N, C-alpha and C positions, 0 to 999 in steps of 0.2 A: 810960202807954205809948203810943208813937207807932204809928199804924196803918201797916202796910207796904203800899206801893203796888207792884203788879206791873206791870212794863213789858212791853208786848206790841207787836210789829210787827203790822200789820193782818192779814196772812194767818194769823197764829197764833190769831186768834179762831176761825177754822175748825178748826184743829188741836185746840184745847181742847175743841171740841164732839164730835169724832170719835175722839179719843184712846182707845186701848184697852190701853195697857201695853206697847207695843213701841217700839223706837227704834234709834238709830244705835250706842249703846253702853250699858253698865250705868250709867255716870255720867249720861248723857243721860236714860235712863229714870227714874232716881231723882229727878233734878231735875224732870222733866216730871210725874211722879207727884205730887210735893208741890205744884207749881203748880196742876195740874188739881184736886187734892183741895181746895185752898183756894178756888178759883173755884167749884167745884160745890157746896161745902158752906157757902159764905158769900155769900148773895145780895147783900149790900151791899159786897162786895169792890170796892176801887178799882183801876182799871186805867189806866195812863198809856199812851196810844197814842204810839208812837215810830216814826219812819220810818227805822229803822236796827236794829242788833242789840239784843236785848232779854233779858229774864230767861230765856226758853227757850234762847236762843243761848248763854248763859253756859256750859253744859255740853255743847255740841254740838261734835263733832270736825270739823265743816265750818267752824267759825268760825276765820278766819285772824287777825283782830285786831278791836278795837272798830270796828264799822261795816263790816266786810268779811267776806263769806262766800265759800267756794269756789264756791258756786252763785249768786253775786250776780245774774246776768242773770235766772235763773229766779225767785228769791225776790222780787226787785224787781218782776217782772211780776205775780206773785201778789199782792204788796202793792198795786200799782196797781189791780188788779181789785177788791179789797175797798175801797180808798180811794174809787174812783169809784162803786161800788155803794152804799156807805153814806154818802157825802159826809163823809168823816172828815178831821179835822185833828189835829195833835199837841196833845193836852191830856188831862186826867184825866176819866174817865167812871166810872159804876158799871158793873160787869160786866154786870148784868142789862139795863141800858139798851142796851148794845152788842149783846147777844144778842137782845133784842127787835127791834132794827133788822135784824139779820142774818136772823132768822126771817122777818120780814115780806118781806124781799127774796127769800130763797131759796124760800120756800114759795109765793110768788105767781107763780113760773115754772111751766113744764110739766115735771114730774118733776125730774130732776137737771140740767137744761140750764144753769141759772144757776151752780150749783156747778161743773159740768164746764167752763164757760167761764172760770172763774177759775183752777181748779187741776186740771183733768182730766188733765194730763200729769205730775202729781206722782207720785213712786214709791210713795207711801203711799195714793194715791186708791183703788186697787182692793185693795191688800193689807190696808188697814184697813176697807174697805167703808164709806167715809166717808158717802155719801149715806144708806145704811140706818141708820147710827148717829145721824146728825143728825135724820132723820125720826122715828126711834123715840123720841127724847127729847121730842117735841112732843105 
């Protein structure tokens, strides 16, 4: 059986860390639940970093078409923040390798300053209490 590779755009690495079961629609939540469950329960999960729409976007009502989101300007800015912070390129990683890089970057800052600089204006940032969830997992 072929191992499934989950495609993630860079900022969705953050979302998978802070996700708590809420989202844009029931279909989105169901899709995100299965992605997050696979990533959190399988330390060897393979993730392909893509600089476009990904596995999370597949069920998002904001996805206009492949590669296009209603909030492109915002999500591309979030992606650039993670790309620059983690020196990412498009390729396959283990999820744990990515989370290790992410933790080293975020936790070496002062409080939530580094997370807030990337995605502090995201509608889910305060609603999901992202920093507290990310910190609590460490």
